[in-house]
N, C-alpha and C positions, 0 to 999 in steps of 0.2 A: 712569920715571914711572909712577904708578899711574893707574888708569882709573875714573872715576865716570860712570855713565850715569844721567842725571837725567830726571825727568818721566815715570816709569813709571806706567801707568794700568790696563791691562787684564790680567786674571789669566792667560790663556793666554800672552800676550806676555811677562809677567814670568817665567813658568816657562821659556819658550824662551830668553830672554836670560840667565837664571840659569845655563843650561848653558855659557855662554861664560866663566863665573867672573870677572866683573869684580871689582874691589876694592870698589867701592861701588855701590849702587843708591839713587837719590834719589826720594823721594815728596813731591809738593807738596801741602801742606795749606793752600792759599790759594784760597778759593772763587771768586775772580775769574779764576783761571788756567784756560785751556782744558785744562790737564793736572792739574786738581784730582783728588786721589785720595781716595776715600771707600769703597773696597771692602774685600775681605778679601785677606790676603796668604797665598800658599802657604808651606809650609815651605822656607826657602832654606838653601843650604850655609852652614856657620858661617863660612867664609872670606869671605863677602860681608857687608860691613857696611851696615846700613840707615840712611839719612840722611833725616830729616824736615825738610822746607823750610818755613819759616814767614815771614810778613810781618806785623810789628807785631801778633802774636797775644798773647792773654792768657796769663799763666803757666799757669793752670789747664788751658787748652786744650792747651798744649804738653805738660804733664805727663801729661794724659789720653792723648795720642797716643804718648808714649814708652812708657807701660805697655801700651796696647792692641796696639801693633805691635812692641814690644820693640826700639825704636830704639837704636842705639849712638851716633849723632851727631845734633845739631840744627844746621841751617844757618839763620842769622838774616839775612833779606834785606831788613829794613826799617830803621827809625831806632832800633833797640834801643840802649840806653845801656850803657856798660861795667858799671854796677851790675847791670843786668838780665842780662847775660852771665854775670856772677859767680855768679848764683843756681844755676847748674847744676854748679858745681864739686864740691859734696858729693854729687852723684847718680851719679858716675862716668860722666857723659855728656860726650862731647867736643863742643866748640862751634866751629863755623865761622862767622866773621863776614864778611859780604859787603860789599864796597865797590864802588859802580858808578863806572865810569871813562868819561870822554869824551876829549877831547884832552889834558887835564892831570889830575893828581892831587896832592892835598895830603897828603903823607906824614905830616905832623904830626897829622893827624886820626886816624891809625891808632895812634899812640903810646899813648893811654889804654886800648887794648884789648890791649896786649902781654901783660899778666899775667893776663887773664881769659878768653882764647880760646886754643884749641889750634891753630887754623889760620885764615889769612885766605883770602878768595876774591875775586878780581878779575874783574868781569864788565862788559859793555858797558852804559853808561847808555843807556836807550831808553824806548820807550813802555811796556814791560811790565817787571815785576820778574823778569827772566830770560827766556830763550827768544826773544830778539829776532832771533837769527840773523845778527848782524853782529859782527865782531871790532873791538876797539879797537886803537890803536897800541901794540903790546906793547913797543916799544922804550923807552917811558917807564918801564918797570919796571927798566931798567938802573940807575936811581938808587934802587932799593928799598933802604932803610937797615936793614931788620930781618933777623935770621937766622931768623925764624920761617918754616917752609915753608908754602907756599900752593897753593891750587887756582887753575888758570887756566881761565876760562870766556869765553864770548862768541863765538858763530859759528864754533866750531872744526869743521872738516871735513877730509876726507882730504887736501885740497889744501894744507893748511898745517901738517901734522905735521912735515915736515922743518924748516921755519922755527922752530917751537917748540923742536925738539930742539937747534937751534943758538943758542938764546938764552943758554944758559949761565947760567941763573937757578935758585934753589932751588925749582923747581916740584915740589911733592909729588905732584900728580895733575893731569890734564886732566879737565875736566867737559864732557861732550858732551850735546847735546840735540837741537835742531831740525834740524841737518844730517843726522841719522841717523834720520829719521822718515818713515813712509808718510803719517801724518796726526798731529795733535797727540796725544801720549801713546802712539802705536803705533810701536815701533821697528823698524828694518829690520835683521834679523839678519845678512844677507849683508854689508851695509855695515860693520857692527860687527865682523865677522870680519876684514874687510880692514883695519879700523883696528887691531885687535890685531896683525895681521901687520906693519903699518907700525911700530907701537910696539916690536915685538920685533926688528926687522931694523936 
């Protein structure tokens, strides 16, 4: 399983976390988020893919951020249509479409996105668009009908890595955020090192 660390905000912290060489770093371009990113990015190792997180953003705004920050992926966390997702296919930008989950999920709602997205992401439905800090019942993904790899998000901490590893699902990456923070946007390097150890053992 690959690792995405989302909600990066502070320059020195970004530089420090980059030394851990995660597969993905996520930057939230949603102004209502406490992890809203508007700063400058350091030069990152090419092995780290940069993900821009957007919520019902205008296309021009997303395109501006892609160019400004040299993003490799966009994560669409709102009510974006399949037609909207398809607009990025000719840009060589990968698309992650987010689906918020509570006790149930209608897998039929995912079907229209099959051909226009590269990955799905399942996150806990809550007060915020991500970063709620609580997991959903991952067992409902046992009925996941697609072969498309997905990101798993929602309150993932050190205490449930073993559970995730035993799910036997096509999880492309885990997406961690609030459980590995000192404050919103400021990541705990030592905890993330422990996480990487757990993932590799």
